[in-house]
Each structure stands twice: as C-alpha cells, then as structure tokens.
N, C-alpha and C positions, 0 to 999 in steps of 0.2 A: 438322544443326540444325532444330529444329524453328519452326515459322510462327509460333506462340507462344509467346513466351520468359517463362518464369516468373521472370525476378530483371532487376532492373533497373538500372545506374547510379545512382548517388544523385545523378548531374546532374540527371537527366529530377525527382525529384521539388524539389531545389534548384531549376529552370528555373521551376515550377508556381507557388514563394513569389515566385521572383523576377516570375515575371508578375504578382503580384497587388500585388505594392509598386510595379511601373511601370506597372497600372492603377491605383493611387490619384494616381500624380503624375499620370501623363496625364490622369484627371480634375481635377486640379487647374488643370494647363495648357490644360485646356477655361474652366475657368470663367472666365480673363482675357479670352477670346476670349466667352463668354456675359454679359460684362456690358457689352461695345460695340456686338453686336447689338440691331439694335430686337429683335426675338421670342428674342435670346439665353437666359433663361430663364426661357423658355417651357415650353420640353420638359418641363423635371421637373414644372411646375404642372401641364400636363396628363395627365402619371401621377398625380402627386396625386390629382389628381379625377378619375381612372376610378378609382381601387383606395377612395375616399369617394363614389360616383358626386356631384359637385359639379361646377360651372363651373369651370374651370382659373383664372381669375381668383378665386375666393373658397375655392380649395385651399387644406389647412393646408399651410402651408410647411416647418415642418420635418419633415412627410412626404413633402415635396417632395425638400428635401434628403436626407432619408436613403436614399430609392429612387435619388436620382442617385449621392450616393457609392456605395452599392452593386453598383449595377449597373456604375456606371464601374469599381470596384478585381474586381468580378465577373467583366468584358469582357478582363482583362488573360490571366487561365488560361484563358479561351475562343481568347486568342492563339495562346498555347504550343499548346494543339492544333492547331491549327491548323497553326502554326510544325514541327511533332512529323509532321504526318500531308502536311508538303510535304516537308519533311525525306526522308523517307519516300521518298516518288515521285520526287522531284530533286535528294535530297541536299540536306546544310545549307548553310548559308551565307546570302551576298545574294539569292540565287536564293529561296529557303525560305519568305525574310522578305516580300520582291515579291509571291510565292503566297498566301501567311498575309495580308497585308494589303488585297490584290487579292480575296480572299473574304470577310474580317470586313467589309469598307468597306459592299460589298453588301447585307450579313447587317444592320447597325445602323441601316443606313436602313433595309430595311425591313421590320423589325420595328419597329420605330416607326411607320414610313406606313403599315404595310397592318395591322398590328396594334393598338398602341395608340393613335393618333390618330383611326382611321373609332371607335374609343367613346367618342371625347370630345364635348362638348353647348356647342351656341348660339358655335360660333367662324365666322363670315363666311367665303366663298372666298379674299377677299383675304387673310387674315389667313391662313388655312389653307397656302396659296401662301409668303408670308412666313414662318411657320417651320419647313415642310419644309426652305426654303433656308438657315435658320439653323442647323437642324438638321443638314443636308449638310456645313455648312462646321466645324461645330463636334467634330462624327464625326473630320474630316479632320485639322483640329487632332490630335488625340485619339491616331491613328493615327503622325500623324506623328511624333510623342514616344513613343510605346509600343514602335513598330518596330523605331527603333534599340539603343534600351535591349535589347531582349527577344532581337533580336540578335546583340548585342554578348555578352549574357550567356550565350548559348546556346555563340559561338564563345569566349567563357571558360573556357569547364566542361567 
C-alpha cells in the first residue's frame, strides 16, 4: 500500500462537514460565556479593530460578529484535521480527541495573543491581561463543546 492514498472513505469529508457544524455550535456556546465575562466580548472587537485600524471600543460591531462566527466555524475543520493527524499517529478514539484538543488550545490562544492582540491599539496593560484571561476561558469552553462532538462523530462514522 502506498503512503499517499489517492482515495478516501466518505467518512473523512463527512467528518469535515460535521466539524464545520460543530464549530458553529461551539461558537454559540462560547457566546454564552462571553456575555458573562467582563472582557468577554472584547476579542471579536479587537479582531474587528485590527481589520479596520480602529480602537476595539470603536470597531464595527457587525464585522466583529462576522469575524467571530467565521473564525469559530472554521476552527471546527482545523480541529478535525488535528484529530485525523493524531488518529494517524495514536489511533482513533479518545486519545486522538485529547491530543487534538491539546494542540488546538495553544494554537487558538497563541494566534490571538501573539498575532491579533499585539496589533490592537490603545489598550492598557491591565485590560490586556483581562482580555487574555477571558479569551483563554472562551477557547476552553469552545473546545469542551467541539471535541466531544467531533470525537463522537468520528467514532460513529
């Protein structure tokens, strides 16, 4: 058998579609937590502010919402890819889900904290700490919802 397989079972593209849907659901779960944290709604505003070169408090709300839902939905297939890579190394199941989550979480945190947040302007150090803390909690909630859905779907398919 060749290392590069030219055909794939239908379960793989189906798992990516489930990842997209699960990413959307996980983003909605994240919204619940965002509403309860002091700086919970700030990360999407920061992304919107970076894209429009404006202060996060004056960034366009519609763009912030769009960026939030697009990024959340598309992180679902990223998680599926991480799961499939982990399954190829460790075998499928719970171990692959845990490995994928353990890799995805620092990627989510790192991308926001090291790429997006430093490009934002006019935020105090105290506020930056609160924003990082809020994002860390929100990303954890996202993965707590996403990982079991993708894992269950992978086992079922």
